All heavy atoms as a GROMACS GRO file, in nm:
protein
  583
    1MET      N    1  -0.730   9.179  12.642
    1MET     CA    2  -0.846   9.103  12.604
    1MET      C    3  -0.966   9.156  12.680
    1MET      O    4  -0.959   9.180  12.798
    1MET     CB    5  -0.826   8.955  12.636
    1MET     CG    6  -0.950   8.878  12.611
    1MET     SD    7  -0.959   8.701  12.648
    1MET     CE    8  -0.804   8.647  12.698
    2PHE      N    9  -1.079   9.175  12.613
    2PHE     CA   10  -1.203   9.220  12.676
    2PHE      C   11  -1.280   9.098  12.725
    2PHE      O   12  -1.290   8.999  12.656
    2PHE     CB   13  -1.288   9.298  12.576
    2PHE     CG   14  -1.417   9.344  12.633
    2PHE    CD1   15  -1.421   9.451  12.721
    2PHE    CD2   16  -1.534   9.278  12.603
    2PHE    CE1   17  -1.540   9.492  12.775
    2PHE    CE2   18  -1.654   9.318  12.657
    2PHE     CZ   19  -1.657   9.427  12.743
    3SER      N   20  -1.332   9.107  12.844
    3SER     CA   21  -1.410   8.998  12.901
    3SER      C   22  -1.542   9.049  12.954
    3SER      O   23  -1.548   9.158  13.012
    3SER     CB   24  -1.332   8.931  13.015
    3SER     OG   25  -1.410   8.832  13.076
    4VAL      N   26  -1.648   8.975  12.935
    4VAL     CA   27  -1.778   9.013  12.986
    4VAL      C   28  -1.796   8.973  13.132
    4VAL      O   29  -1.897   9.004  13.192
    4VAL     CB   30  -1.894   8.952  12.902
    4VAL    CG1   31  -1.888   9.005  12.760
    4VAL    CG2   32  -1.888   8.802  12.903
    5PHE      N   33  -1.698   8.906  13.188
    5PHE     CA   34  -1.709   8.861  13.325
    5PHE      C   35  -1.674   8.974  13.422
    5PHE      O   36  -1.573   9.041  13.405
    5PHE     CB   37  -1.618   8.740  13.349
    5PHE     CG   38  -1.654   8.624  13.262
    5PHE    CD1   39  -1.575   8.591  13.154
    5PHE    CD2   40  -1.769   8.551  13.285
    5PHE    CE1   41  -1.608   8.485  13.071
    5PHE    CE2   42  -1.803   8.445  13.204
    5PHE     CZ   43  -1.723   8.412  13.096
    6PRO      N   44  -1.759   8.997  13.525
    6PRO     CA   45  -1.732   9.104  13.621
    6PRO      C   46  -1.594   9.091  13.682
    6PRO      O   47  -1.549   8.982  13.717
    6PRO     CB   48  -1.841   9.083  13.728
    6PRO     CG   49  -1.948   9.007  13.658
    6PRO     CD   50  -1.877   8.921  13.557
    7GLY      N   51  -1.527   9.204  13.693
    7GLY     CA   52  -1.395   9.205  13.755
    7GLY      C   53  -1.282   9.167  13.662
    7GLY      O   54  -1.166   9.181  13.697
    8ALA      N   55  -1.313   9.118  13.543
    8ALA     CA   56  -1.208   9.080  13.448
    8ALA      C   57  -1.151   9.207  13.386
    8ALA      O   58  -1.222   9.302  13.360
    8ALA     CB   59  -1.264   8.989  13.341
    9ALA      N   60  -1.023   9.209  13.363
    9ALA     CA   61  -0.957   9.327  13.311
    9ALA      C   62  -0.938   9.320  13.161
    9ALA      O   63  -0.918   9.212  13.105
    9ALA     CB   64  -0.821   9.343  13.379
   10MET      N   65  -0.944   9.438  13.097
   10MET     CA   66  -0.911   9.447  12.955
   10MET      C   67  -0.760   9.458  12.945
   10MET      O   68  -0.693   9.500  13.038
   10MET     CB   69  -0.975   9.573  12.895
   10MET     CG   70  -1.125   9.565  12.885
   10MET     SD   71  -1.206   9.718  12.831
   10MET     CE   72  -1.119   9.762  12.685
   11SER      N   73  -0.706   9.421  12.831
   11SER     CA   74  -0.562   9.433  12.812
   11SER      C   75  -0.523   9.581  12.816
   11SER      O   76  -0.603   9.669  12.791
   11SER     CB   77  -0.520   9.370  12.679
   11SER     OG   78  -0.579   9.440  12.573
   12ALA      N   79  -0.400   9.608  12.845
   12ALA     CA   80  -0.351   9.745  12.858
   12ALA      C   81  -0.323   9.806  12.722
   12ALA      O   82  -0.210   9.808  12.676
   12ALA     CB   83  -0.227   9.747  12.946
   13VAL      N   84  -0.426   9.854  12.656
   13VAL     CA   85  -0.413   9.920  12.527
   13VAL      C   86  -0.443  10.068  12.548
   13VAL      O   87  -0.536  10.103  12.619
   13VAL     CB   88  -0.512   9.860  12.424
   13VAL    CG1   89  -0.508   9.937  12.294
   13VAL    CG2   90  -0.483   9.713  12.402
   14ASP      N   91  -0.364  10.153  12.487
   14ASP     CA   92  -0.382  10.297  12.498
   14ASP      C   93  -0.480  10.342  12.390
   14ASP      O   94  -0.449  10.340  12.273
   14ASP     CB   95  -0.248  10.367  12.481
   14ASP     CG   96  -0.258  10.517  12.502
   14ASP    OD1   97  -0.367  10.568  12.536
   14ASP    OD2   98  -0.155  10.584  12.484
   15TYR      N   99  -0.601  10.382  12.430
   15TYR     CA  100  -0.704  10.424  12.337
   15TYR      C  101  -0.713  10.575  12.322
   15TYR      O  102  -0.798  10.625  12.250
   15TYR     CB  103  -0.841  10.370  12.381
   15TYR     CG  104  -0.853  10.221  12.369
   15TYR    CD1  105  -0.836  10.138  12.479
   15TYR    CD2  106  -0.883  10.162  12.248
   15TYR    CE1  107  -0.847  10.001  12.469
   15TYR    CE2  108  -0.894  10.024  12.236
   15TYR     CZ  109  -0.877   9.945  12.348
   15TYR     OH  110  -0.888   9.808  12.337
   16ARG      N  111  -0.626  10.651  12.391
   16ARG     CA  112  -0.633  10.797  12.385
   16ARG      C  113  -0.615  10.845  12.242
   16ARG      O  114  -0.530  10.796  12.168
   16ARG     CB  115  -0.527  10.860  12.475
   16ARG     CG  116  -0.558  10.839  12.622
   16ARG     CD  117  -0.448  10.893  12.707
   16ARG     NE  118  -0.331  10.806  12.686
   16ARG     CZ  119  -0.215  10.821  12.742
   16ARG    NH1  120  -0.193  10.922  12.820
   16ARG    NH2  121  -0.116  10.737  12.718
   17GLY      N  122  -0.700  10.942  12.205
   17GLY     CA  123  -0.692  10.999  12.071
   17GLY      C  124  -0.762  10.918  11.964
   17GLY      O  125  -0.767  10.959  11.849
   18GLN      N  126  -0.815  10.804  11.998
   18GLN     CA  127  -0.887  10.720  11.902
   18GLN      C  128  -1.037  10.742  11.917
   18GLN      O  129  -1.084  10.792  12.018
   18GLN     CB  130  -0.854  10.574  11.924
   18GLN     CG  131  -0.707  10.542  11.902
   18GLN     CD  132  -0.679  10.394  11.914
   18GLN    OE1  133  -0.762  10.311  11.882
   18GLN    NE2  134  -0.560  10.362  11.962
   19THR      N  135  -1.112  10.702  11.817
   19THR     CA  136  -1.257  10.706  11.822
   19THR      C  137  -1.309  10.565  11.802
   19THR      O  138  -1.266  10.496  11.710
   19THR     CB  139  -1.315  10.799  11.714
   19THR    OG1  140  -1.264  10.931  11.736
   19THR    CG2  141  -1.467  10.803  11.720
   20THR      N  142  -1.402  10.523  11.888
   20THR     CA  143  -1.457  10.388  11.884
   20THR      C  144  -1.608  10.396  11.861
   20THR      O  145  -1.677  10.468  11.931
   20THR     CB  146  -1.429  10.315  12.017
   20THR    OG1  147  -1.289  10.320  12.043
   20THR    CG2  148  -1.476  10.171  12.011
   21LEU      N  149  -1.656  10.320  11.763
   21LEU     CA  150  -1.799  10.309  11.736
   21LEU      C  151  -1.854  10.195  11.821
   21LEU      O  152  -1.804  10.082  11.814
   21LEU     CB  153  -1.825  10.280  11.588
   21LEU     CG  154  -1.969  10.245  11.549
   21LEU    CD1  155  -2.060  10.365  11.570
   21LEU    CD2  156  -1.973  10.197  11.406
   22ILE      N  157  -1.957  10.225  11.901
   22ILE     CA  158  -2.016  10.122  11.988
   22ILE      C  159  -2.164  10.112  11.957
   22ILE      O  160  -2.240  10.207  11.974
   22ILE     CB  161  -1.994  10.156  12.136
   22ILE    CG1  162  -1.844  10.166  12.164
   22ILE    CG2  163  -2.060  10.051  12.225
   22ILE    CD1  164  -1.808  10.215  12.300
   23THR      N  165  -2.204   9.994  11.908
   23THR     CA  166  -2.345   9.970  11.879
   23THR      C  167  -2.409   9.899  11.998
   23THR      O  168  -2.341   9.834  12.076
   23THR     CB  169  -2.362   9.884  11.752
   23THR    OG1  170  -2.297   9.758  11.772
   23THR    CG2  171  -2.302   9.954  11.631
   24GLY      N  172  -2.539   9.916  12.011
   24GLY     CA  173  -2.609   9.856  12.125
   24GLY      C  174  -2.568   9.920  12.256
   24GLY      O  175  -2.568   9.856  12.361
   25ALA      N  176  -2.536  10.048  12.252
   25ALA     CA  177  -2.478  10.116  12.368
   25ALA      C  178  -2.579  10.153  12.476
   25ALA      O  179  -2.540  10.198  12.583
   25ALA     CB  180  -2.404  10.242  12.323
   26SER      N  181  -2.707  10.131  12.454
   26SER     CA  182  -2.805  10.172  12.554
   26SER      C  183  -2.831  10.067  12.662
   26SER      O  184  -2.901  10.096  12.759
   26SER     CB  185  -2.938  10.209  12.486
   26SER     OG  186  -2.995  10.095  12.424
   27ALA      N  187  -2.772   9.949  12.650
   27ALA     CA  188  -2.796   9.846  12.751
   27ALA      C  189  -2.689   9.738  12.744
   27ALA      O  190  -2.619   9.724  12.644
   27ALA     CB  191  -2.935   9.782  12.729
   28GLY      N  192  -2.679   9.664  12.852
   28GLY     CA  193  -2.596   9.544  12.856
   28GLY      C  194  -2.450   9.564  12.825
   28GLY      O  195  -2.386   9.659  12.871
   29ILE      N  196  -2.397   9.474  12.744
   29ILE     CA  197  -2.254   9.475  12.713
   29ILE      C  198  -2.213   9.601  12.637
   29ILE      O  199  -2.101   9.650  12.655
   29ILE     CB  200  -2.213   9.347  12.637
   29ILE    CG1  201  -2.061   9.335  12.636
   29ILE    CG2  202  -2.272   9.345  12.499
   29ILE    CD1  203  -2.011   9.200  12.589
   30GLY      N  204  -2.302   9.657  12.556
   30GLY     CA  205  -2.270   9.780  12.485
   30GLY      C  206  -2.243   9.895  12.579
   30GLY      O  207  -2.149   9.972  12.562
   31THR      N  208  -2.327   9.907  12.683
   31THR     CA  209  -2.308  10.012  12.783
   31THR      C  210  -2.177   9.992  12.858
   31THR      O  211  -2.099  10.086  12.877
   31THR     CB  212  -2.426  10.013  12.884
   31THR    OG1  213  -2.546  10.040  12.812
   31THR    CG2  214  -2.405  10.119  12.991
   32GLU      N  215  -2.152   9.871  12.901
   32GLU     CA  216  -2.029   9.842  12.976
   32GLU      C  217  -1.905   9.863  12.890
   32GLU      O  218  -1.804   9.916  12.936
   32GLU     CB  219  -2.032   9.700  13.033
   32GLU     CG  220  -1.916   9.670  13.125
   32GLU     CD  221  -1.908   9.760  13.247
   32GLU    OE1  222  -2.011   9.814  13.293
   32GLU    OE2  223  -1.795   9.778  13.298
   33PHE      N  224  -1.912   9.822  12.765
   33PHE     CA  225  -1.800   9.842  12.674
   33PHE      C  226  -1.772   9.991  12.656
   33PHE      O  227  -1.657  10.035  12.658
   33PHE     CB  228  -1.828   9.774  12.540
   33PHE     CG  229  -1.709   9.766  12.449
   33PHE    CD1  230  -1.599   9.689  12.484
   33PHE    CD2  231  -1.707   9.836  12.330
   33PHE    CE1  232  -1.488   9.682  12.400
   33PHE    CE2  233  -1.597   9.829  12.246
   33PHE     CZ  234  -1.488   9.752  12.281
   34ALA      N  235  -1.879  10.071  12.640
   34ALA     CA  236  -1.863  10.216  12.626
   34ALA      C  237  -1.794  10.275  12.749
   34ALA      O  238  -1.704  10.359  12.737
   34ALA     CB  239  -1.998  10.282  12.605
   35ARG      N  240  -1.835  10.231  12.866
   35ARG     CA  241  -1.773  10.281  12.990
   35ARG      C  242  -1.625  10.246  12.997
   35ARG      O  243  -1.542  10.328  13.034
   35ARG     CB  244  -1.845  10.223  13.111
   35ARG     CG  245  -1.982  10.281  13.134
   35ARG     CD  246  -2.049  10.219  13.255
   35ARG     NE  247  -2.178  10.283  13.279
   35ARG     CZ  248  -2.290  10.217  13.303
   35ARG    NH1  249  -2.290  10.084  13.308
   35ARG    NH2  250  -2.402  10.282  13.324
   36ARG      N  251  -1.591  10.125  12.963
   36ARG     CA  252  -1.451  10.081  12.973
   36ARG      C  253  -1.362  10.147  12.868
   36ARG      O  254  -1.249  10.185  12.896
   36ARG     CB  255  -1.442   9.930  12.963
   36ARG     CG  256  -1.500   9.863  13.087
   36ARG     CD  257  -1.482   9.714  13.081
   36ARG     NE  258  -1.544   9.651  13.196
   36ARG     CZ  259  -1.494   9.546  13.258
   36ARG    NH1  260  -1.381   9.492  13.216
   36ARG    NH2  261  -1.555   9.494  13.361
   37ILE      N  262  -1.413  10.162  12.748
   37ILE     CA  263  -1.336  10.225  12.641
   37ILE      C  264  -1.317  10.374  12.672
   37ILE      O  265  -1.207  10.428  12.656
   37ILE     CB  266  -1.405  10.204  12.505
   37ILE    CG1  267  -1.394  10.058  12.463
   37ILE    CG2  268  -1.348  10.296  12.398
   37ILE    CD1  269  -1.252  10.010  12.435
   38ALA      N  270  -1.422  10.441  12.719
   38ALA     CA  271  -1.410  10.583  12.755
   38ALA      C  272  -1.313  10.602  12.871
   38ALA      O  273  -1.236  10.698  12.872
   38ALA     CB  274  -1.547  10.639  12.792
   39ALA      N  275  -1.314  10.509  12.966
   39ALA     CA  276  -1.221  10.517  13.079
   39ALA      C  277  -1.077  10.507  13.033
   39ALA      O  278  -0.986  10.559  13.099
   39ALA     CB  279  -1.252  10.408  13.180
   40ARG      N  280  -1.054  10.444  12.920
   40ARG     CA  281  -0.919  10.432  12.865
   40ARG      C  282  -0.884  10.546  12.771
   40ARG      O  283  -0.780  10.545  12.708
   40ARG     CB  284  -0.903  10.298  12.793
   40ARG     CG  285  -0.906  10.183  12.891
   40ARG     CD  286  -0.867  10.055  12.822
   40ARG     NE  287  -0.851   9.949  12.918
   40ARG     CZ  288  -0.736   9.914  12.972
   40ARG    NH1  289  -0.626   9.977  12.939
   40ARG    NH2  290  -0.730   9.815  13.058
   41GLY      N  291  -0.975  10.645  12.759
   41GLY     CA  292  -0.944  10.767  12.684
   41GLY      C  293  -0.994  10.776  12.543
   41GLY      O  294  -0.972  10.876  12.475
   42SER      N  295  -1.065  10.676  12.494
   42SER     CA  296  -1.116  10.681  12.357
   42SER      C  297  -1.240  10.769  12.349
   42SER      O  298  -1.325  10.768  12.438
   42SER     CB  299  -1.153  10.540  12.308
   42SER     OG  300  -1.204  10.546  12.177
   43HIS      N  301  -1.249  10.848  12.242
   43HIS     CA  302  -1.374  10.915  12.210
   43HIS      C  303  -1.468  10.807  12.160
   43HIS      O  304  -1.423  10.706  12.106
   43HIS     CB  305  -1.352  11.021  12.103
   43HIS     CG  306  -1.252  11.125  12.143
   43HIS    ND1  307  -1.272  11.213  12.247
   43HIS    CD2  308  -1.130  11.153  12.094
   43HIS    CE1  309  -1.168  11.290  12.260
   43HIS    NE2  310  -1.079  11.256  12.168
   44VAL      N  311  -1.598  10.825  12.180
   44VAL     CA  312  -1.690  10.720  12.137
   44VAL      C  313  -1.807  10.776  12.057
   44VAL      O  314  -1.852  10.888  12.079
   44VAL     CB  315  -1.744  10.638  12.257
   44VAL    CG1  316  -1.634  10.559  12.323
   44VAL    CG2  317  -1.812  10.725  12.359
   45VAL      N  318  -1.852  10.695  11.963
   45VAL     CA  319  -1.975  10.720  11.888
   45VAL      C  320  -2.072  10.614  11.936
   45VAL      O  321  -2.046  10.494  11.920
   45VAL     CB  322  -1.954  10.710  11.735
   45VAL    CG1  323  -2.086  10.730  11.662
   45VAL    CG2  324  -1.849  10.810  11.689
   46LEU      N  325  -2.182  10.657  11.997
   46LEU     CA  326  -2.279  10.564  12.054
   46LEU      C  327  -2.397  10.547  11.960
   46LEU      O  328  -2.452  10.645  11.911
   46LEU     CB  329  -2.331  10.618  12.189
   46LEU     CG  330  -2.225  10.650  12.294
   46LEU    CD1  331  -2.290  10.716  12.415
   46LEU    CD2  332  -2.150  10.525  12.334
   47VAL      N  333  -2.438  10.422  11.939
   47VAL     CA  334  -2.552  10.391  11.853
   47VAL      C  335  -2.640  10.290  11.924
   47VAL      O  336  -2.590  10.190  11.977
   47VAL     CB  337  -2.505  10.332  11.717
   47VAL    CG1  338  -2.624  10.298  11.630
   47VAL    CG2  339  -2.410  10.427  11.647
   48ALA      N  340  -2.769  10.318  11.929
   48ALA     CA  341  -2.866  10.226  11.990
   48ALA      C  342  -3.007  10.274  11.956
   48ALA      O  343  -3.025  10.382  11.899
   48ALA     CB  344  -2.846  10.218  12.141
   49ARG      N  345  -3.104  10.195  11.995
   49ARG     CA  346  -3.243  10.230  11.966
   49ARG      C  347  -3.304  10.324  12.069
   49ARG      O  348  -3.397  10.396  12.038
   49ARG     CB  349  -3.329  10.103  11.959
   49ARG     CG  350  -3.294  10.016  11.841
   49ARG     CD  351  -3.373   9.890  11.842
   49ARG     NE  352  -3.328   9.809  11.955
   49ARG     CZ  353  -3.384   9.695  11.992
   49ARG    NH1  354  -3.487   9.648  11.927
   49ARG    NH2  355  -3.336   9.628  12.094
   50ARG      N  356  -3.256  10.325  12.191
   50ARG     CA  357  -3.318  10.402  12.298
   50ARG      C  358  -3.245  10.535  12.320
   50ARG      O  359  -3.141  10.540  12.385
   50ARG     CB  360  -3.319  10.321  12.426
   50ARG     CG  361  -3.412  10.200  12.412
   50ARG     CD  362  -3.404  10.112  12.532
   50ARG     NE  363  -3.385   9.977  12.479
   50ARG     CZ  364  -3.326   9.880  12.541
   50ARG    NH1  365  -3.277   9.899  12.660
   50ARG    NH2  366  -3.313   9.763  12.486
   51LYS      N  367  -3.301  10.640  12.264
   51LYS     CA  368  -3.238  10.772  12.266
   51LYS      C  369  -3.214  10.822  12.408
   51LYS      O  370  -3.107  10.876  12.437
   51LYS     CB  371  -3.327  10.871  12.190
   51LYS     CG  372  -3.270  11.011  12.185
   51LYS     CD  373  -3.361  11.105  12.109
   51LYS     CE  374  -3.306  11.245  12.112
   51LYS     NZ  375  -3.393  11.339  12.044
   52GLU      N  376  -3.312  10.805  12.496
   52GLU     CA  377  -3.298  10.856  12.633
   52GLU      C  378  -3.180  10.791  12.705
   52GLU      O  379  -3.104  10.857  12.774
   52GLU     CB  380  -3.427  10.833  12.714
   52GLU     CG  381  -3.548  10.908  12.659
   52GLU     CD  382  -3.612  10.838  12.540
   52GLU    OE1  383  -3.592  10.716  12.520
   52GLU    OE2  384  -3.681  10.907  12.462
   53ARG      N  385  -3.165  10.661  12.688
   53ARG     CA  386  -3.053  10.591  12.752
   53ARG      C  387  -2.919  10.634  12.693
   53ARG      O  388  -2.820  10.643  12.764
   53ARG     CB  389  -3.070  10.440  12.741
   53ARG     CG  390  -3.179  10.388  12.831
   53ARG     CD  391  -3.178  10.238  12.834
   53ARG     NE  392  -3.286  10.186  12.914
   53ARG     CZ  393  -3.303  10.058  12.938
   53ARG    NH1  394  -3.219   9.969  12.887
   53ARG    NH2  395  -3.402  10.017  13.011
   54LEU      N  396  -2.917  10.658  12.562
   54LEU     CA  397  -2.794  10.706  12.499
   54LEU      C  398  -2.754  10.842  12.555
   54LEU      O  399  -2.637  10.866  12.584
   54LEU     CB  400  -2.812  10.718  12.348
   54LEU     CG  401  -2.799  10.592  12.266
   54LEU    CD1  402  -2.819  10.625  12.118
   54LEU    CD2  403  -2.665  10.527  12.287
   55GLU      N  404  -2.851  10.929  12.570
   55GLU     CA  405  -2.823  11.062  12.623
   55GLU      C  406  -2.771  11.054  12.766
   55GLU      O  407  -2.679  11.126  12.804
   55GLU     CB  408  -2.947  11.150  12.614
   55GLU     CG  409  -2.982  11.186  12.470
   55GLU     CD  410  -3.118  11.251  12.455
   55GLU    OE1  411  -3.199  11.249  12.551
   55GLU    OE2  412  -3.144  11.307  12.347
   56GLU      N  413  -2.830  10.966  12.847
   56GLU     CA  414  -2.785  10.948  12.985
   56GLU      C  415  -2.642  10.895  12.989
   56GLU      O  416  -2.558  10.942  13.067
   56GLU     CB  417  -2.878  10.852  13.060
   56GLU     CG  418  -3.015  10.908  13.088
   56GLU     CD  419  -3.111  10.803  13.142
   56GLU    OE1  420  -3.068  10.690  13.172
   56GLU    OE2  421  -3.231  10.834  13.153
   57LEU      N  422  -2.614  10.796  12.906
   57LEU     CA  423  -2.479  10.738  12.902
   57LEU      C  424  -2.378  10.841  12.853
   57LEU      O  425  -2.268  10.853  12.908
   57LEU     CB  426  -2.476  10.613  12.813
   57LEU     CG  427  -2.341  10.543  12.801
   57LEU    CD1  428  -2.291  10.495  12.938
   57LEU    CD2  429  -2.351  10.427  12.704
   58ALA      N  430  -2.414  10.918  12.751
   58ALA     CA  431  -2.324  11.020  12.700
   58ALA      C  432  -2.290  11.121  12.808
   58ALA      O  433  -2.173  11.159  12.826
   58ALA     CB  434  -2.386  11.090  12.579
   59ALA      N  435  -2.389  11.165  12.884
   59ALA     CA  436  -2.365  11.260  12.993
   59ALA      C  437  -2.276  11.198  13.100
   59ALA      O  438  -2.184  11.263  13.151
   59ALA     CB  439  -2.498  11.306  13.053
   60GLU      N  440  -2.301  11.073  13.135
   60GLU     CA  441  -2.221  11.003  13.235
   60GLU      C  442  -2.074  10.994  13.192
   60GLU      O  443  -1.984  11.025  13.270
   60GLU     CB  444  -2.276  10.862  13.256
   60GLU     CG  445  -2.190  10.773  13.342
   60GLU     CD  446  -2.231  10.626  13.338
   60GLU    OE1  447  -2.350  10.596  13.320
   60GLU    OE2  448  -2.141  10.542  13.352
   61LEU      N  449  -2.051  10.954  13.069
   61LEU     CA  450  -1.914  10.934  13.021
   61LEU      C  451  -1.840  11.066  13.005
   61LEU      O  452  -1.720  11.074  13.033
   61LEU     CB  453  -1.914  10.856  12.891
   61LEU     CG  454  -1.970  10.714  12.899
   61LEU    CD1  455  -1.967  10.647  12.763
   61LEU    CD2  456  -1.898  10.631  13.002
   62THR      N  457  -1.910  11.169  12.961
   62THR     CA  458  -1.846  11.300  12.949
   62THR      C  459  -1.804  11.352  13.085
   62THR      O  460  -1.693  11.400  13.103
   62THR     CB  461  -1.942  11.400  12.881
   62THR    OG1  462  -1.973  11.352  12.750
   62THR    CG2  463  -1.879  11.537  12.870
   63ALA      N  464  -1.894  11.339  13.184
   63ALA     CA  465  -1.863  11.387  13.319
   63ALA      C  466  -1.751  11.307  13.384
   63ALA      O  467  -1.662  11.363  13.447
   63ALA     CB  468  -1.989  11.382  13.406
   64ALA      N  469  -1.752  11.177  13.365
   64ALA     CA  470  -1.656  11.090  13.433
   64ALA      C  471  -1.519  11.090  13.366
   64ALA      O  472  -1.417  11.078  13.433
   64ALA     CB  473  -1.709  10.947  13.439
   65HIS      N  474  -1.515  11.102  13.233
   65HIS     CA  475  -1.389  11.080  13.162
   65HIS      C  476  -1.348  11.195  13.071
   65HIS      O  477  -1.238  11.192  13.016
   65HIS     CB  478  -1.396  10.950  13.082
   65HIS     CG  479  -1.434  10.832  13.165
   65HIS    ND1  480  -1.353  10.784  13.265
   65HIS    CD2  481  -1.547  10.757  13.167
   65HIS    CE1  482  -1.414  10.682  13.324
   65HIS    NE2  483  -1.531  10.665  13.266
   66GLY      N  484  -1.437  11.291  13.049
   66GLY     CA  485  -1.404  11.405  12.966
   66GLY      C  486  -1.377  11.372  12.820
   66GLY      O  487  -1.309  11.446  12.751
   67VAL      N  488  -1.431  11.261  12.773
   67VAL     CA  489  -1.411  11.223  12.634
   67VAL      C  490  -1.520  11.283  12.547
   67VAL      O  491  -1.627  11.320  12.594
   67VAL     CB  492  -1.408  11.068  12.615
   67VAL    CG1  493  -1.290  11.009  12.690
   67VAL    CG2  494  -1.537  11.004  12.660
   68GLU      N  495  -1.493  11.293  12.418
   68GLU     CA  496  -1.590  11.343  12.323
   68GLU      C  497  -1.684  11.230  12.284
   68GLU      O  498  -1.641  11.121  12.251
   68GLU     CB  499  -1.517  11.394  12.199
   68GLU     CG  500  -1.608  11.449  12.092
   68GLU     CD  501  -1.529  11.497  11.971
   68GLU    OE1  502  -1.423  11.559  11.990
   68GLU    OE2  503  -1.574  11.470  11.860
   69LEU      N  504  -1.815  11.259  12.291
   69LEU     CA  505  -1.914  11.157  12.257
   69LEU      C  506  -2.004  11.208  12.147
   69LEU      O  507  -2.034  11.326  12.142
   69LEU     CB  508  -1.998  11.123  12.379
   69LEU     CG  509  -1.919  11.051  12.486
   69LEU    CD1  510  -1.914  11.131  12.610
   69LEU    CD2  511  -1.973  10.915  12.507
   70GLN      N  512  -2.046  11.116  12.063
   70GLN     CA  513  -2.140  11.150  11.959
   70GLN      C  514  -2.250  11.044  11.956
   70GLN      O  515  -2.222  10.926  11.970
   70GLN     CB  516  -2.072  11.155  11.823
   70GLN     CG  517  -1.964  11.260  11.814
   70GLN     CD  518  -1.893  11.259  11.680
   70GLN    OE1  519  -1.926  11.183  11.590
   70GLN    NE2  520  -1.795  11.345  11.668
   71ALA      N  521  -2.372  11.092  11.944
   71ALA     CA  522  -2.486  11.003  11.927
   71ALA      C  523  -2.571  11.060  11.815
   71ALA      O  524  -2.589  11.183  11.808
   71ALA     CB  525  -2.567  10.993  12.055
   72PRO      N  526  -2.621  10.978  11.726
   72PRO     CA  527  -2.706  11.028  11.617
   72PRO      C  528  -2.825  11.105  11.671
   72PRO      O  529  -2.879  11.070  11.777
   72PRO     CB  530  -2.751  10.901  11.545
   72PRO     CG  531  -2.652  10.796  11.583
   72PRO     CD  532  -2.606  10.833  11.721
   73LYS      N  533  -2.864  11.210  11.602
   73LYS     CA  534  -2.980  11.289  11.645
   73LYS      C  535  -3.109  11.209  11.631
   73LYS      O  536  -3.201  11.227  11.706
   73LYS     CB  537  -2.988  11.418  11.563
   73LYS     CG  538  -2.870  11.509  11.581
   73LYS     CD  539  -2.860  11.558  11.723
   73LYS     CE  540  -2.738  11.647  11.739
   73LYS     NZ  541  -2.699  11.667  11.875
   74SER      N  542  -3.114  11.122  11.532
   74SER     CA  543  -3.232  11.040  11.512
   74SER      C  544  -3.187  10.901  11.469
   74SER      O  545  -3.103  10.887  11.381
   74SER     CB  546  -3.323  11.100  11.404
   74SER     OG  547  -3.428  11.011  11.376
   75SER      N  548  -3.246  10.800  11.531
   75SER     CA  549  -3.210  10.664  11.492
   75SER      C  550  -3.331  10.592  11.437
   75SER      O  551  -3.334  10.471  11.430
   75SER     CB  552  -3.152  10.588  11.612
   75SER     OG  553  -3.247  10.586  11.716
   76SER      N  554  -3.434  10.667  11.396
   76SER     CA  555  -3.553  10.604  11.342
   76SER      C  556  -3.539  10.582  11.192
   76SER      O  557  -3.473  10.658  11.122
   76SER     CB  558  -3.676  10.689  11.371
   76SER     OG  559  -3.666  10.815  11.308
   77PHE      N  560  -3.598  10.477  11.147
   77PHE     CA  561  -3.594  10.444  11.004
   77PHE      C  562  -3.735  10.445  10.950
   77PHE      O  563  -3.826  10.391  11.012
   77PHE     CB  564  -3.533  10.305  10.982
   77PHE     CG  565  -3.388  10.299  11.021
   77PHE    CD1  566  -3.351  10.256  11.148
   77PHE    CD2  567  -3.290  10.337  10.930
   77PHE    CE1  568  -3.218  10.251  11.183
   77PHE    CE2  569  -3.157  10.331  10.965
   77PHE     CZ  570  -3.120  10.288  11.092
   78GLU      N  571  -3.752  10.506  10.838
   78GLU     CA  572  -3.883  10.506  10.772
   78GLU      C  573  -3.874  10.428  10.643
   78GLU      O  574  -3.773  10.431  10.576
   78GLU     CB  575  -3.926  10.650  10.742
   78GLU     CG  576  -3.947  10.734  10.867
   78GLU     CD  577  -3.992  10.874  10.834
   78GLU    OE1  578  -4.058  10.893  10.730
   78GLU    OE2  579  -3.961  10.964  10.912
   79GLY      N  580  -3.979  10.360  10.612
   79GLY     CA  581  -3.972  10.288  10.486
   79GLY      C  582  -4.065  10.182  10.480
   79GLY      O  583  -4.119  10.095  10.475
   0.00000   0.00000   0.00000
């Protein structure tokens, strides 16, 4: 079980070899969820409005966990 409370543990699920889409990954619970899922071996696709924060998080997770990360090149919408 995932908990937003500090120090709470996620259930022991093996995420290696899986890919997880994480929205809102540039701040708050999205960032923390990305960190925890990557620590368990899942590749992640990060989506958020703040490109700079996404790039920082992607670099952090790659260095710390060696997982494959993907972030859209552009998240702007025209219309």
